[in-house]
MIKOLKOL-696279 format. One record per residue (C-alpha): residue number from 1; x, y, z. Coordinates in nm, 3 decimals, m for minus. Example, Ala and Ser with C-alpha at 12.3 -4.5 7.8 and 13.67 -1.06 7.14 Angstrom:
2
+------+---------+---------+---------+
! nufi !       X !       Y !       Z !
+------+---------+---------+---------+
!    1 !   1.230 !  m0.450 !   0.780 !
!    2 !   1.367 !  m0.106 !   0.714 !
+------+---------+---------+---------+
This chain:
97
+------+---------+---------+---------+
! nufi !       X !       Y !       Z !
+------+---------+---------+---------+
!    1 !  11.351 !  10.862 !   7.534 !
!    2 !  10.996 !  10.771 !   7.424 !
!    3 !  11.000 !  10.496 !   7.106 !
!    4 !  10.756 !  10.411 !   6.859 !
!    5 !  10.528 !  10.077 !   6.896 !
!    6 !  10.255 !   9.926 !   6.675 !
!    7 !   9.930 !   9.784 !   6.834 !
!    8 !   9.617 !   9.675 !   6.601 !
!    9 !   9.303 !   9.771 !   6.774 !
!   10 !   8.963 !   9.699 !   6.632 !
!   11 !   8.861 !  10.009 !   6.419 !
!   12 !   8.562 !  10.111 !   6.648 !
!   13 !   8.754 !  10.142 !   6.946 !
!   14 !   9.031 !  10.331 !   6.752 !
!   15 !   8.702 !  10.580 !   6.668 !
!   16 !   8.617 !  10.599 !   7.007 !
!   17 !   8.923 !  10.668 !   7.144 !
!   18 !   8.968 !  10.954 !   6.890 !
!   19 !   8.601 !  11.095 !   6.947 !
!   20 !   8.679 !  11.094 !   7.326 !
!   21 !   9.037 !  11.251 !   7.317 !
!   22 !   8.900 !  11.490 !   7.051 !
!   23 !   8.611 !  11.607 !   7.294 !
!   24 !   8.850 !  11.608 !   7.600 !
!   25 !   9.091 !  11.827 !   7.372 !
!   26 !   9.348 !  11.580 !   7.451 !
!   27 !   9.668 !  11.508 !   7.280 !
!   28 !   9.579 !  11.110 !   7.124 !
!   29 !   9.930 !  10.993 !   7.158 !
!   30 !  10.005 !  11.134 !   7.516 !
!   31 !   9.644 !  10.997 !   7.626 !
!   32 !   9.731 !  10.646 !   7.474 !
!   33 !  10.052 !  10.660 !   7.673 !
!   34 !   9.907 !  10.725 !   7.983 !
!   35 !   9.621 !  10.457 !   7.975 !
!   36 !   9.845 !  10.233 !   7.852 !
!   37 !  10.110 !  10.298 !   8.167 !
!   38 !   9.775 !  10.270 !   8.415 !
!   39 !   9.678 !   9.926 !   8.241 !
!   40 !   9.987 !   9.810 !   8.272 !
!   41 !  10.037 !   9.897 !   8.633 !
!   42 !   9.697 !   9.748 !   8.721 !
!   43 !   9.770 !   9.424 !   8.533 !
!   44 !  10.098 !   9.392 !   8.695 !
!   45 !   9.949 !   9.409 !   9.026 !
!   46 !   9.691 !   9.192 !   8.954 !
!   47 !   9.905 !   8.911 !   8.832 !
!   48 !  10.175 !   8.975 !   9.084 !
!   49 !   9.925 !   8.936 !   9.382 !
!   50 !   9.776 !   8.607 !   9.199 !
!   51 !  10.116 !   8.453 !   9.198 !
!   52 !  10.133 !   8.521 !   9.590 !
!   53 !   9.796 !   8.394 !   9.646 !
!   54 !   9.898 !   8.057 !   9.482 !
!   55 !  10.181 !   8.051 !   9.686 !
!   56 !  10.440 !   8.111 !   9.374 !
!   57 !  10.560 !   8.422 !   9.533 !
!   58 !  10.652 !   8.518 !   9.940 !
!   59 !  10.536 !   8.825 !  10.131 !
!   60 !  10.890 !   8.938 !  10.051 !
!   61 !  10.893 !   8.873 !   9.712 !
!   62 !  10.561 !   9.023 !   9.621 !
!   63 !  10.655 !   9.346 !   9.794 !
!   64 !  10.996 !   9.387 !   9.630 !
!   65 !  10.823 !   9.297 !   9.297 !
!   66 !  10.547 !   9.567 !   9.401 !
!   67 !  10.768 !   9.799 !   9.529 !
!   68 !  10.570 !   9.812 !   9.851 !
!   69 !  10.631 !   9.802 !  10.245 !
!   70 !  10.477 !   9.545 !  10.429 !
!   71 !  10.235 !   9.781 !  10.560 !
!   72 !  10.110 !   9.865 !  10.204 !
!   73 !  10.126 !   9.546 !  10.082 !
!   74 !   9.873 !   9.471 !  10.375 !
!   75 !   9.641 !   9.753 !  10.257 !
!   76 !   9.641 !   9.648 !   9.910 !
!   77 !   9.557 !   9.312 !  10.021 !
!   78 !   9.268 !   9.416 !  10.231 !
!   79 !   9.145 !   9.639 !   9.920 !
!   80 !   9.150 !   9.334 !   9.724 !
!   81 !   8.936 !   9.171 !   9.982 !
!   82 !   9.242 !   8.910 !   9.977 !
!   83 !   9.395 !   8.694 !  10.266 !
!   84 !   9.755 !   8.722 !  10.386 !
!   85 !   9.932 !   8.368 !  10.330 !
!   86 !  10.208 !   8.349 !  10.577 !
!   87 !  10.447 !   8.088 !  10.605 !
!   88 !  10.784 !   8.006 !  10.790 !
!   89 !  10.985 !   8.165 !  10.556 !
!   90 !  10.790 !   8.475 !  10.562 !
!   91 !  10.805 !   8.497 !  10.957 !
!   92 !  11.185 !   8.395 !  10.954 !
!   93 !  11.230 !   8.695 !  10.621 !
!   94 !  10.977 !   8.921 !  10.836 !
!   95 !  11.315 !   9.106 !  11.029 !
!   96 !  11.453 !   9.200 !  10.661 !
!   97 !  11.111 !   9.393 !  10.538 !
+------+---------+---------+---------+
């Protein structure tokens, strides 16, 4: 079920969006939902990876929160040029992954 939400954005940005969706023959609401979801997914991933890099999340926790298996998590780290941080707890819990 879709629920309304109100967001205030700069007028120039709104004009740019309106012009773009008109030229592309897109539904503005559907387009905004799509880019909001994409932006949220990207930001969520970045923030969780930052927490992993600082040691606030273990490999297991990061995989679970990102809904990734260990191999996909390793590929994501490689894609973002990030190091795998492994501690004893991660090794002990690796059997569960």
